[in-house]
N, C-alpha and C positions, 0 to 999 in steps of 0.2 A: 325435941324436933318440933318445928313450927308447922302449923296447918294453914298459914297465910297464903291463899292462892294468888295474891297479888305480888309476891316477892320477885317474880320474874317479869312483871309488867313494867316496861320502861318506855318513856316518851322518846320519839325521834328527836335528837338533840340539836339539830341544825337544819337550815333550809337545804343544804346540800344532801344530807342524809334523807330528808323527806322526798326530794326529787328523785333520788336513786331508788328509794323504796317503791314509789308509785310507778316509776318507769319499769322496774323489774316485774311488778305484778301486771302491768298492762301487757307485757310480752307473754307472761305465763298464761293469762286468761285467754289470749288468742290461741295459744297452743292447746289449751284444754278443749276448745271447739274441735280441733283436728283429732284429738284423742277420742272424743265422743263419736266422731264420724268413723274413725277406724274401728272402734268397738262395735258400732252398728254393722259395719261391713263384715265383721267376723262372726256376727250372729249372737254375740254376748248380750247385746241390747236389741230389743225389737225396735222397729223404725219409730213408732209412736213414743216409746220410752225415750229414745235418743232425742227426739224433737223436744220433749218436755224438759229433759236434762239441759239441753242447749238453751232453752228459754230461761231456766234458773241461772245458768252461767251468764247469760246476758244481764240478768238482774244483778248478779254479783259484780260484773264489770261496771255497771252504772253506779253501784255503791262505792266502788273504789274511785271512780271518777269524781263522784260527789265529795268524798272525803279529801281527795287531792285538791279540789277547789277550796275546800274549807281551810286546809292547813298550809298550802304551799307558800302563802305570803304572810302567814300569821306571825312568824318569828322575826319579821323585818319591820314590824310596826309597833311602836311603843303603845301600850295600853290595849293591844289586841289580846288574843288568846295567850294565856300565861305559859303554856307548854305546847310541845308538839303532840302529834297523835300517839296514843299509847298502844304499844304492840306487845303481844305475848311472845317473848323471845325464847321460851322453853317449850318445846313440843307443840308449837302452833305456827308462829310466824305471821299470824293474821292479827288484825286489830282486835282489841279486847271487846268483850260483849257490851260493855258500857258505852263504847263508841257508837254501836248500832242503836242502843237504847236512846242515847242523846239525839242521834239523827232522826229517829222516829218521833221523838218529842218535838224536834224542830219543824217537822212537817205540819204540826198542829197550827203553828203560827206563820206558815210559809206565805200565805196571802198578805198578811200585814207587812212582812219584810219586803216582799216584792213591790208593794205599794209605796214604801218609804225609800227604797233604793232607786237611784237613777237607772234607766235602762242601759243596755250595752252600748247603743249608738251614742247616747249622751256622754257616757263615761269615756269612750274613745275620743270624742271631740274635746273633752276637758283635758285629757292626757296630752293631746297634741298642743293645746294652748299652754299647758304647764311647761312642757319641754321647750317651746319657743320662747316663753316669757321668763321662766325661772332658770333655764339652762341646767336642770337637774332631773334626776329620776322621779317620776310621779308615783312614789311608793304608796302613799295613802290611797291614791286613786286606783292603783293596781290591786290593793287589798280590797277596796270597795267592789272592784270588778270581780275578784275571786269569790266574794260573798254573794254577789248577784248571781253568778253562774252556779254556785252551790245551791241556792234556793230554787233556781230554775230547774236544776236536776231533781231536787226533791219534789217539785211540783209535778214532774212527769209521773210519779208514783211507780215507776218501773224499777224498783229497788229490791234488794235482798234484805229484808228486815230481820229482826230477831226471830220472828215466826211468820210463815206464810200459810194461812189457813187452808185446809184440804179442799180440793175441787174434784168433782166427779165427772169423768168423760164417759158418755154412752158408748158401749162396745158391742151392743146387740142384745137379742133376747125377745122374740116375738112368737105369736101363735102358741101360747102356753109354755114356752121356754122361760127359764129364769132370766131376769134382766142382768146384764153384765156391765160392770163399770171398771174403769181404770182410775183409781183415786190417787191423787198426787198432792204432796205438801212438802214443806222444807222448814228447817230450823237452824239457827245459829246457836250452838250449845254454849251455855253460860259457864260450864265447868272446863271444857276443853278449848273454848274460843275457836271452834271450827264449824264450818257449815256442813250440813248433810241434807240430801234429797231423798225422799221416800216415795215409793211407787207400790201400789197394792192392786192386784187384780181380784175383784170381789164379785160374787154372785149375790143377787138380792131376791129373796123369796117372800118379801113383804107384800102387802096389798097395794101400796102406793109407790110410785117411782121415788127412789131414795132422795134425789136433790130437791124434790117438791114435797117431801114428807116433813112437815113442821115439827113432828114429834121425834122422829129418829135422827134426821140429818144434823141438826145443831148439836145433839148429844154425841153423835159419832164424830163430828169435827172436834169438839172439845176433848173427847177421849183420845183421839189420835195425836192432837197437839200436846196433851199432857204426857204422852208416852214417847214423844220425839226427843229422846235423850240418848246420846251416843253410847252411854254405858249400859243401856238395856240390850239384852239379846233380842234378835228378831223373833225367836221362839216365844219369849216372854210377851212381846208386843202382840204377836199374832194370836196366841192363846187367850190373852186378856180380851182382845177384840171379839174373838170367836165366842167367848163365854158371855160377855156383856150384851151382845147383840145377836140373839138366837136366829134372826132371819137374815143376817148378813154373814156370808161365808167366804173368808179370805182364802183364795186359792194360791196366790203367790205374793210374797212381800219382798221388796228389794230396797236396799239402802245404799246410797253412794256417798262415801266420805270424801270430801275435798280437803286435802291437807293431811298432815302438816306440810308447811313450806320450810325448807331448810336453806339457810344462806350463811356463808362464811362471815359476812359483814353484819347480819341482822339477827341471827339466832345463836343459841348456845346448845347445839345438838351434841348428843353423845353417840357412842358406838362408832362403827366404821365410816359413817358419812362424815364425821368430824375431820378425819384425816384426808378423805377423798376430796372434800370441798376445799380444804386448806391447800392441798396440792394443786387444785384447779383454779385457785383464786387469782392467778396472775393476770387473766384477761377480764376487764371490767364487764359486768353483766352476765358472766358465765359461771358464777359461783353458787348455783342454786340447784335444788331438786325438790320436787313436789310429789307427795304420795297421793294415789288415787285408788281407792278400795271399793269394790263392788261386792256387797253381801246379798245373797239370795236364799230365800226359804220357800220351798214348794210344799203344797199339800199333796200327799200321795193317795189319800183315800178319805172316806168319812165313815162315821159310825153314829148310832143313836144311843144316847145315854139318858138315864132316868133323871128327871128334874123334880119329881114329886110323886105322889101316890098314883096319879093317873095321867102323868104327862112325861114327855121325853123331848129331847132336842137333838138336832144334828150337830156333831162336832167333827172338826177336821183332824185327820191324823197327819202330822207333818213329818217330812223326811229330813232327818238330821244326820249328816254324814261326817261332820268334822270331828276329829279325834281330840281336839283341844277343849271341847266343851263350850264352843262359842255359839251354839244354838242356831246353826244355819245349814242349809244344804250345800252351799258352795260359797267360798270366799276367794276372791281374786284380788290380790295385792299387786299394785303397779307402781312404778317410779318413773316420773317424767323428768328429764334432765338434758342439758345441752351436751354436745358431742364431746367436749373436753373432759368434763367430769365422768362421762360414760367410759371414755378410754381409760381413765384412772381406775374406775370401778372394775372394768373388765380385766385389767392387769392385776389388781389386788385380789379380786374374786373372793370377797368375804363370805364365809359360810352362811351367815344370817340373812344374806340377800340373794342366795342362789335360786330360791323359788319365786322370786319377784319378777314380774314382767317389766321390761324396760322400754319406754317410749322415748326415743332419742331425737332431740331437735338438732338437725344438721345445720351447718353453717349457712346454708341457703334458706333456712326457715322451714324446710320440709321435715315432717315428723314420721319416723320409721319405727316399727316395733321389732324388738329383739327379745327372744325368750332366754 
């Protein structure tokens, strides 16, 4: 048996496939905003949590837009990129981790590229002259335009990179009360090739405010980013943070998994979704489904434990209720899919998907939840 994690990593093999892939994700990302709004309305996510998640979804949308500019014309120009964008076709459907690492590296030299590439107005004028004089498609100029737009998108910095360092939002705590923060961060997992968003409600009993504390805050940021791995249980992450930072007290930890994305044309899914998407694949653009999973871990109490001969520290007692040993208080799995695949899913009613919430995209674009 091979351990090669790249065996299912395949480049998009044509300009047509590339256009279809990015058009599909553009629609999906728009629907995710609707799902986040519905989830806030249901009380599953607090308003501030939902706003932060939507901010990360915006970054993810900009990332897909940047990658679309990079690759849409690349296969039409000799001497340009030698392959299309590489996608993890097995249990992900997203670009591979290396694509985001390359994109992050490109941001280092973004100023130099923008200085050497003609601006958009100049490129448009050159395209018009080429069409009038050469009576042919200005393919190389179109490629130059796509690269210009790619680097302009990178320059905005509003992107979902491989890791987004933790930020702390003040949530209260005055007149002797503990300071309270909502800490949020995100990561694109290098093993699963999937993005995840993390939210932690934390109390601070230290002397200095956490974001201004040069001793604790950089260490806490580094610790949380090192633990931003989809394979780690929330209980493991929370306990590690609680132990390593005695004056920081995690009261709630939440993780939102975005994906996998399943598509009859782009992924090699197994299980009941394989047949469901195959049966629904007759209509272009409607052969997809996206998983959306929200994990939550709550602290139910605290206790003091001995840390030495004459010292003790507060530790959280976390409420774990899942029977599968997944280290969380609550796990809500959802599936977002168009109306046609949902109809096939409802008809087949596979047992493995009966406990999964369904967010259905109607033909008019409206998203409705079905249990």
